[in-house]
N, C-alpha and C positions, 0 to 999 in steps of 0.2 A: 337026561338026553332029550326026552320029549319036551322038557321045559325049555331047553336051549333052542330046539327047533321051533317051538312056539314063539319064542322071543324074536328069532330071525324072521319068522313069517310076519309077525306084527310090525317089525321094522320095515320089512319089504313093502307091506301094505301101506304103512305110514308115508313112505317115500314114493311109492309107485302110484298110489291113487291120485295124488295131486298132479303128478307128471302126466298120467293118462288123461285126466280132466283137462289140463292145459293143452295137451297135444290135440285133443278133440275139438277144442274151441279156438285154436290159433293156427297160424301159419308162421313158420320160423325158418331161419337160416343162420349158419355160422360164418357165412361169407359177407360180413358187414364191418364197417369201420367208421370212425369219427372223421368228418370232413369239415373244412372251413375255408373262408377266403383269406388270401394273403395280400396285404397292402405293401407294395414296395415303395420305399422312401427314396426319392431322387432329388438332386439339385436342379432348380429351375434356371439358374444362371451360373456361369463359370466363376471361379474364384478360389482363393486360398482359405482353407479351414483354419479358424482360430480357436474354436472350442467345440468339443464333443461332450454333451452333458449326460449321455446314457450309455449303458452297456448291455450286453446280451442278458435276457431274462428279466430286465427291468420292466415293471408295469408303468404305463403312461396313460394320461388322459388326452382326449382330443384338444389340440391347441397348445400342448406342452412343447417347449423348445427342445429340439433334439440336437441340432448342429447349427453352428453360427459361422458364416463366411465373413471375410474381411469386408466391412461396409464402406471403407474410405473411398475407393475408386467410384463406387456408385453414388456416394454423397457428393463427390465432385461433379458427376454428371447431372445430379439434381440441381446443383447450384448453377451450372451452365444453362440448363433448360429454364430455370427460373429467370435468369438474366435475359434469355431470348424472349420470354413472355413479356418482360418489361419493355424491351425494344419494340415488340409487335404492338403492344398497347399504345406506346407513344406514336408509332406509325399510323395506327388507326385514328388517333386523335388528330394528327396532322392531316390525314386524308379527309376526315370529317370537316375540319376547318376550311380546307381548300374547296371542298364541294359546297359548303355553305356560301363561300365567296362567289363561286360560279353560279350558284342558285340565285343569289342576289343580283348578279349581273344579268342572268337570263331573265329574271323578273323585270328588270329595268328595260332590257331589250324587247321583251314581249310587249310592254306598254309603249315602247317607241314604235313598234310595228303597228299596233292598233292606232296609235296617234297619227302615224303616217297615212294609214288608210282613211282615217277620219278626215285628215287634212286634204287628201285626194278627193274625197266625197264633197268636202266644202268647196274645193276649187271647181269641181264639176257643176255644183249648184250655182256658184258665182258666175260661171260661164253662161249658164242659162239666164241669169239675171242680166248680165251684160248684153247678151244677145237681145233680150226683150227691150232693154234701154235703147239699143241700136235700132231696133225695129220702130220704136216710138219716135226716135230722132229722124228716121227716114220719112215717116209719115208727116212729121212737122215740117221737114225740109220740102217735101212735095207741095204742101199747102203754101209755104212761104214763097217758093218759086212761082207758083201759079199767081199768087197775089202780086208779086213783084212784076211779073211779065204783064199782067193786066193793067196795073197802075202805070207801068212804063208807057204803054200806048196812050193812056189818058193824059200823061204828062206831055208827051209829044204833041198831042192835040191841044195842049194848054187848057185842059179841062180842070186839072188839079194843080195846086201850087207846088213849087220846088220843095217846100218844107214837108208837105204831105208825101211827096215821092221819096224824099230822103228817109222818112220813117219806114216805109215798106222795104226800101233797099237795105236798111240796117237790120230789119227783122229777118230778111233773107240771108244776110251774111252770118248773123248769129246762129240761125238754124243750121246753116251749112257747117259752121265751126263745131257746133254741138254734135252734129252727125259724125264729123271726122273724129272728134274726141271719143265718142261712143265706139266707133269702129276700132280705134287704136286700143281702147280698153279690152275689146273682145280679142284682138290680136295678142295683146299682152297675156291674157289668161290662157289662150291656146298655146302660146309659146311656153308658159310655165308648165303646162301639162305635157309638153313635148310633142305638140301637134303643129302641123303646118298652118300658116295664116289662113289660107283658103282651102277648104276640104276638096278632095279630088272628086271627080264625077258629078260636080254640082251639088254635093250634099249640103245640108244646112250647117251654118256655123256652130250650132249647138250640138251637133252630132259628135259623139266620142266612140272609140272602139269598145266593144263589149268586154274585152280582156285587158282594159287599160291598167288595172291593178297588178297585172303580171308583168307589165313592161315599164311601169312608172318608176323612175330612177330612185326616188326617195324610199318608196315601198320596198323595192328589190334590195336596196342597200340595207335597210332595217331587217329584212328577212334573212339576208346573208349573214349578218352579225349574229342574229338569234340562232341560226342553224349551226354556226361554228361553236357557239357556247353550248348549245344543246347536245352536240356531238361529244363534247368532253364530259357531259353528264350521262352519256349512254343513250341518248334519244336521237336517232338518225332520221333525217328527212331528205327528200329528193328535190332537186331544183325544178323538177316537173310539177311539183305541188304548187298550187296557187296560194297566196297568203290566206285567203278565206278557208281553203282546205286545211292548211297548216293550223290555223286557229281552231277550226272545228275538231281536228284530231287531238289537239291539246285538251280541249274541254271534255272529250270522250273519256279521259282518264278517270273522271269522277262523275257519277250519275247526277249529282246535285250541282255540278259545275263550280264547286268550291275551289278557288284557286290556291288557297293555303293548303288544303288537303292534297291537291295535285302536286305542289312543290314538295310537300313532306314525303310523298311516295317517290318522287324523283330523287330526293336525297337518299332515301333508303336503298334504291336500286342503282345508285351511281356505281360504275365499274370500279373506281378507285377505292370507294368504301368497301365494296364487296371483296375486292382483292386483299385489302388490309385486314378485313374481318376474317377471311379465310386463312391468312398467314397467322393471325392470332389464334385461331382454332387449332392450326397445326402446331404452333408453339405450345399451347396448353396440352394438346394430346401428347407431345414429346415429354412435357413435364410429368404428366400422369404416368407415362411409361417408365420414366426414370425413377419416379417414386415407387412404382410397382416393383421394378427391379431391385431397388434398395430394400423393399420389404421382403423380397425373396432371399436376402442374405440370411434371414432367420428361417431355418428349415424346421417346421413344426409337425406334430403328429396330426394326421387327418382322422384317426379313429382312436377309440379306447382299445388298448391291447397290450401285448407283450413284445418287447424288442427281441428280434432274432437276426442272425447272420449280419451282425455289424461288421463292416469292412472299411471304416474310415477313421482317420486319426488326425489330431491337430498337425498343421503344416502341410497336409496333402493338398495338391492342386487338383480340383475337380472340374469336370465339364458339365455343361447343361445336359440334363437327362441321365447323368451317371448315377447308378444305384448306390445308395449309402448303407441301407439296412432294410429290414423287413419288419412289418408289424402283423402279428396274428391276433385276431379278436378272440376274447374269452366268451363273448356272448353270441356272436354271429356264426354259430356252428350248427351242424346237423349230422345225420347219419345216412350214409349211402349203403343200402342193403341190396346185394345181388341175389335176387330170388330166381329159382329155376322157372323156366317157362311153364312147367306143369303146375306151379303154385300160383300163377297169376290170375286164374279165372275168378277167384273170389276176392281179390284185392281191389279196393276202391279208395279214392281220396276221402280223407276224413275219418278213416277207421282208427280206433285207439291202438296204441302200441306200448308194450312194456319192453324196456331196453336193459339187458344185462351186460354190463361192461366187465371184461376180464380183469381190469385193474382193480375193481371193487368186489368182484365175485357176486355170489347170490345174496350177500348180506345187504346190498343196496341196489335198487332198481330205479331207473328213470322213466318218466312218462313222455309219450310223444304221439304224433299222429301222422298218417300217410299224407304227403302233400303233393306228390306228383310222380310220374313215370318218365324215364328217359326214352326218347323216341329212337330207340335202336339198342340192340343187345351189345354186350361188351365186345364180342368178336368183331362186329361191324364198325365199332369205334376204334379198333386197334390200328396201329401204324400200317400193318400189312393184313387187310381183311381177307377172310378165306375166299377161295375161288372154287365153289362147289360144282361148277360146270365142266371141270376138267375130266370127269369120268371116274376118278378114284374117290367116290363119295362115301363117307362113313358118317352116319347121323350121330351128332353129339348134342346132348341136352344143353340148350343155350341158357344164359343168365341175363336178366334185365335189371339194370340199376334202378332202384326205387328210393326216392328221397323221403326221409322221415324227419320231421321237425320236432325239436324238443319243446315241451309245454310247461315243464316245471323246473327248468334248469336254473340253478343258482351257483355260479362259479366259485363264490367265496366259500360256500359250504362243501362243495364237491366238484372240483374242476375236471373238465374232460379235455384231454390233449389230442391234437390232430393225429390221426393214424391209429388210435387205440382200437383194439378188436372189440366188436359188439355182437351180441346175439339178440336180435329183435323178435318179439312175439306179437304178431298182429292178430287182434281179436276180430275175426272176420264175421262173426255172428252178431256183433254189437252194432247198434245204429251209428252210421257215420255222422260227424258233426263238423261245423265250421264251413268256410268258403268251399264251394264246389263239392259239397258232401255227396257221396254216392256216385261220383263221375270218375272217368278215367283220364279225361283231358281237362286242363284248367281253362277258365274263361279268358277271353281276350282282355288284356290290361286296358283300363280306361285311359283316355287322354293321349293315346299314341298318335303321332303325326306321320302320315305317309311320307315315303322318301321323296316323292315328287312335289310335296307341298312344303313351302318355306316355313321355317320355324316362327318367323315374326311377320305379321300382316301389317 
């Protein structure tokens, strides 16, 4: 009897001492369970299901084909979009050819305008020459008239012979004829410039209006033709602009004044080319969308996991966004442990944890670490949180969900299923390790973009 009592005592000490040691070194709770994310698989485009390649509890890898929709309608849309791209490309080539023709015409009209202005300047210079010739002819005529009148008196007095008098008379007639010819030449040039024969207010015959290039018919005609062609190329000018201003504005397009570079930029910015290029971009975007929709006919797994809640079969007509099945990851899992608020004072991020899962019992324990604390107790996160200000208050010990990440989990060796009951043992006296060790709040995640800041700069 004493022997039996001794054996019982030894067994009690054998089982009890480790329990006492563990209890003194750890904080534990039996309100804990395995948690994990669920990825819901949904159709991105509507269509008829032609194949379902998986069933519940099948393991799949990321990228595996799960469901296939009928691709024929979407292939037709791809073909239509491809044809539209071809039409848009041809329209762009046509627009570029038309604009090149207009650019050639504009270049020719530009040179016509400059040539007309140069011709105007030449005529103004010719007017000055003709006026100078007229002035010389006037001086010659004055001298010839004086000689004639003097010799005429001498002839009447019979001091000189008739032959000598005839020579002076002929010189006077020639000088007068040359003066008349020079005057007609001046009148002709002024008429060609659109000026009256005799200037008003007694101005000199060589005077021309300062803004003659804005009223000269040939220059204005060349300017109007250039403005019309330039407008078709997207370059608009006002009739209030003088030809000089128009040419100066043209050369401002390139700092070096390279006319070839200027016309190359005009071709690039031409409205018809831009419009055709925009339609091509639109057609290409529609083609890309059609191809994307065609690719969505193959519904693939986004994660490695296990298929659950399959609710789709061949022949079903599905809508965009309709759920087809769910995938649960075997690796992206953790433990949610609901510790009492009286147990939280010593808990910190990074503390090591031993996890005893009811499914495996005490024969196998998993390793983990505390990774974070939920910002609210379970009761505050309930659908109907408590209203303790009503007056009927009874204090109840609250529980706070604490997340525990697994550190040595190998699903092929010992899988953990979502919802399994767990008993965690947190070693509060051991040094915390890992990110945010020893803290109760995690650090801000790096690279986060504020809501008011755009994602792409």
